[in-house]
C-alpha positions in Angstrom: -1.7 10.2 4.8 -1.7 11.9 8.2 -3.9 11.5 11.4 -5.2 14.2 12.8 -4.3 15.6 16.2 -6.4 14.5 19.3 -5.9 13.3 22.5 -5.4 9.7 22.4 -5.6 6.6 24.8 -2.4 4.8 23.8 -0.3 5.4 20.6 3.4 4.2 19.4 5.4 5.1 16.6 8.1 3.2 15.0 9.8 2.3 11.7 8.6 -1.1 9.9 8.2 -2.4 6.2 10.5 0.4 4.9 8.1 3.3 6.4 6.9 5.2 9.5 4.2 3.4 11.3 1.4 5.0 13.9 -0.5 3.1 15.7 -3.6 4.7 17.7 -5.7 2.4 20.3 -8.6 3.5 22.0 -9.8 1.7 25.1 -8.8 -1.7 26.2 -6.1 -2.9 28.4 -2.8 -1.2 28.2 -0.1 -2.7 26.2 -2.1 -3.4 23.2 0.1 -1.0 21.3 3.1 -3.3 21.8 1.4 -6.2 21.0 0.3 -4.5 17.6 3.8 -3.3 16.9 4.9 -6.9 17.5 2.7 -8.4 14.9 3.7 -5.8 12.4 7.3 -7.0 12.8 6.0 -10.6 12.6 4.2 -9.7 9.3 7.8 -8.1 7.8 9.7 -11.0 8.9 7.0 -13.1 6.6 6.7 -10.7 3.9 9.6 -8.8 3.1 11.7 -9.3 -0.6 15.1 -7.9 1.3 15.1 -10.9 3.7 16.3 -14.2 2.3 14.3 -16.4 4.8 11.0 -14.5 4.6 8.0 -16.5 3.2 8.0 -14.5 -0.3 11.9 -14.9 -0.6 11.4 -18.6 -0.2 8.4 -18.4 -2.8 10.5 -16.3 -5.1 13.7 -18.4 -4.8 11.6 -22.1 -5.4 12.0 -22.5 -9.1 8.2 -23.2 -9.4 7.9 -25.7 -6.4 5.3 -25.3 -4.0 6.5 -23.7 -0.4 5.1 -24.3 3.0 4.2 -20.7 4.3 2.2 -19.1 6.9 -1.5 -19.0 6.7 -1.1 -14.7 6.7 1.2 -15.3 3.6 -1.5 -17.4 1.9 -3.8 -14.5 2.5 -1.7 -12.3 0.9 -1.1 -14.1 -2.2 -4.4 -14.9 -2.6 -5.9 -11.3 -2.0 -3.1 -9.9 -4.5 -4.3 -12.5 -6.9 -7.9 -11.4 -6.4 -6.9 -7.4 -6.9 -5.3 -8.7 -10.0 -8.0 -10.2 -11.7 -10.5 -7.8 -10.5 -8.6 -4.7 -12.0 -8.2 -6.5 -15.3 -4.2 -6.5 -14.3 -3.9 -2.9 -13.4 -2.9 -4.1 -10.0 0.1 -6.4 -10.6 2.3 -7.6 -7.7 4.3 -9.5 -10.5 6.6 -6.3 -11.7 9.5 -7.2 -9.1 11.8 -8.4 -11.9 11.3 -4.9 -14.1 11.7 -3.4 -10.5 15.0 -5.0 -9.6 16.4 -4.4 -13.3 15.7 -0.6 -12.5 17.8 -0.8 -9.4 15.1 -1.1 -6.7 16.9 -4.4 -5.8 17.4 -3.3 -2.0 15.9 -1.0 0.5 15.2 2.4 -0.9 17.2 4.4 0.6 20.3 2.2 -0.7 19.3 2.6 -4.2 21.8 4.6 -6.3 21.1 6.0 -9.7 22.9 4.6 -12.5 23.9 5.5 -16.4 22.9 2.4 -17.4 19.5 1.7 -18.5 17.3 -0.9 -18.1 14.9 -2.9 -20.7 11.4 -2.5 -19.6 9.4 -6.0 -19.9 5.5 -6.4 -19.1 4.5 -8.5 -16.2 3.9 -11.6 -16.4 0.7 -11.4 -14.6 -0.7 -13.8 -11.8 -2.3 -16.4 -13.8 0.0 -19.2 -12.9 0.5 -18.7 -9.3 -1.1 -21.6 -7.2 -2.4 -20.9 -3.6 -3.2 -23.7 -1.6 -4.9 -22.8 1.7 -5.3 -26.3 2.9 -2.0 -27.4 2.5 -0.9 -23.6 3.4 1.5 -23.8 0.4 2.0 -21.0 -2.5 3.4 -22.0 -5.8 5.3 -19.3 -7.7 6.3 -20.5 -11.0 9.7 -19.9 -12.9 10.0 -16.6 -14.3 7.4 -14.9 -12.0 8.6 -13.1 -8.9 6.1 -11.4 -6.7 6.6 -8.4 -4.7 4.1 -8.0 -1.6 4.7 -4.1 -2.2 2.2 -1.7 -0.9 -0.9 -4.7 -0.6 1.4 -6.0 2.4 1.2 -2.8 3.9 -2.4 -2.4 3.5 -3.2 -6.0 4.2 -1.2 -5.7 7.4 -2.8 -2.7 8.6 -6.4 -4.4 8.0 -5.0 -7.5 10.3 -3.9 -5.6 13.0 -6.4 -3.4 13.4 -9.1 -6.3 13.5 -7.1 -8.0 16.0 -6.9 -4.8 18.5 -10.9 -5.1 18.0 -10.6 -8.4 18.9 -8.3 -7.9 21.9 -10.8 -5.6 23.4 -10.1 -2.4 22.0 -12.8 -0.1 21.6 -11.2 1.6 18.7 -8.0 1.6 16.7 -5.9 3.1 13.7 -3.1 1.4 12.4 -1.0 3.8 10.0 1.9 1.8 7.8 3.4 4.4 5.5 0.0 6.0 4.4 -1.6 2.6 4.4 -4.1 2.6 7.3 -7.4 1.2 8.7 -9.6 2.8 11.0 -11.9 0.8 13.5 -14.4 1.5 16.1 -14.3 4.9 18.2 -11.9 7.7 17.7 -9.8 9.1 20.3 -12.2 12.3 20.3 -15.9 13.4 19.1 -14.5 14.7 15.9 -13.8 11.1 14.7 -11.2 9.6 12.7 -9.5 12.7 10.5 -7.3 11.8 7.8 -5.1 14.3 6.0 -4.3 14.0 2.1 -0.3 15.1 1.9 0.8 17.3 -0.6 2.6 15.0 -3.1 5.4 17.6 -3.3 5.5 18.4 0.0 5.4 15.9 2.8 4.8 19.0 5.5 1.6 20.5 3.7 -2.1 18.6 3.3 -4.2 19.5 0.7 -7.4 17.9 2.0 -9.0 16.2 5.0 -11.9 14.1 5.9 -13.4 12.1 8.6 -13.9 8.2 7.8 -15.3 5.6 9.6 -14.5 2.0 9.6 -12.3 2.4 6.4 -9.1 1.8 4.7 -7.2 4.5 3.0 -4.4 4.0 0.8 -2.2 6.7 -1.6 0.1 5.8 -4.3 2.3 8.5 -5.0 5.1 8.8 -7.8 7.5 11.6 -6.4 9.0 10.3 -3.2 10.5 7.2 -4.4 12.1 8.3 -7.6 15.9 8.1 -8.8 17.3 8.0 -12.3 18.4 4.8 -14.6 20.2 5.6 -18.2 19.8 9.3 -17.4 16.0 9.0 -17.5 13.9 9.7 -14.0 11.9 6.7 -13.1 10.0 5.4 -10.1 8.5 2.5 -8.2 4.8 2.6 -9.6 5.0 0.4 -12.9 2.8 -0.3 -15.4 2.4 -3.7 -15.8 1.5 -3.5 -19.2 5.0 -2.1 -19.9 7.4 -2.6 -17.5 8.2 1.2 -17.3 7.3 3.8 -14.6 3.7 5.1 -15.0 3.3 8.5 -16.4 -0.3 9.2 -16.5 -0.4 13.2 -15.5 -1.1 12.0 -12.2 1.5 12.5 -9.1 -0.8 10.7 -6.6 -4.0 8.7 -6.1 -5.7 8.2 -2.8 -8.8 5.7 -2.1 -10.9 5.1 0.6 -12.5 1.9 0.8 -13.8 -1.1 3.1 -10.2 -2.0 3.7 -6.9 -0.9 3.6 -6.0 -4.0 1.5 -8.5 -3.2 -1.0 -7.6 0.7 -1.2 -4.1 -0.3 -1.9 -5.2 -2.4 -5.0 -7.5 0.2 -6.3 -4.8 3.3 -5.6 -2.1 1.4 -7.7 -5.0 0.5 -10.4 -6.2 4.0 -10.6 -2.8 5.5 -11.0 -2.0 3.3 -13.9 -5.0 3.8 -15.4 -4.7 7.6 -15.5 -7.3 10.3 -14.6 -10.3 9.6 -16.6 -10.2 6.0 -15.9 -9.0 6.5 -12.6 -12.3 8.3 -11.3 -14.7 5.9 -12.7 -12.4 2.8 -11.4 -12.7 4.6 -8.0 -16.5 5.6 -8.2 -17.5 2.0 -9.2 -15.5 -0.1 -6.4 -14.7 1.9 -3.5 -15.9 4.6 -1.2 -14.2 7.9 -2.4 -11.1 9.1 -3.2 -8.9 12.3 -4.4 -6.7 12.5 -7.5 -3.7 15.0 -7.5 -2.5 15.8 -10.8 1.2 16.7 -12.2 0.2 20.6 -11.2 -0.3 19.5 -7.6 -4.2 20.1 -7.9 -6.3 17.9 -5.5 -9.7 16.7 -7.5 -11.7 15.2 -4.6 -14.1 12.4 -5.5 -17.6 12.2 -4.1 -18.5 10.0 -1.3 -16.5 11.5 1.4 -16.8 15.1 2.7 -13.2 16.4 2.0 -12.4 19.5 3.3 -10.1 21.3 0.8 -7.1 22.7 2.7 -6.2 24.7 -0.2 -6.5 24.7 -3.9 -3.5 26.2 -5.2 -0.2 23.9 -6.3 3.1 25.0 -4.2 
């Protein structure tokens, strides 16, 4: 998801949470962008499954014991459990064991294809995860491993954007690898313009829309792929089977009230397939776009999507 060009009050670009980050701040004091970047870095230190000392890594290694965590981690896990319940398990943060068995046990750029197949197993689900906000603890039961994945980026975008407004900004956009939240005033009279990235060509846009006080997230299967046992796999897992989800969709984009909820719905809609995805988004979000395996974009009602092109590559 790309931001339209504009005359910016202040912005910063950096790498965090395994992706490109872009923060735009309108109004407020100078230095808010730097503060926002530091907050993103803090969330990554708490939530990265690749850092042994993070809250998430300690919870996954706890053997079913309650672990003291930061309040933000309590919020993260609670939102993930809520998303699991509200989507009937189509969004499931407990697919980590399967992801690791497929080779995604390190940052993506370090993954190597393997001739050895992996055995898919259904995700155990969130039913036995315990969150205690009063004690600020999380308990991950034995046999369950929690992956913050995209919901961590979505929630971080929400929390950082809200923090910027509380600190005096008139408007903000926090974009973490395509999971973004916009609030308040935009840099220009055109508003906050987001562009839908072609899942087969990152340099190409398929559509644009103006969004107001919203979260946007995309789930895409085309950019994080590798081979396992001679078969192409990708990181979007169907929780019911434990295998990569192949649903005739290349990507799903959702516009919702928050980036966290947009991310939950994008994952759930992708694994549901085109027909159920459209119904799921229509009933729970503002709008969205489904891009099929042929590269055609199908815009859903709720936003005035300007289709840049209707032709595949």
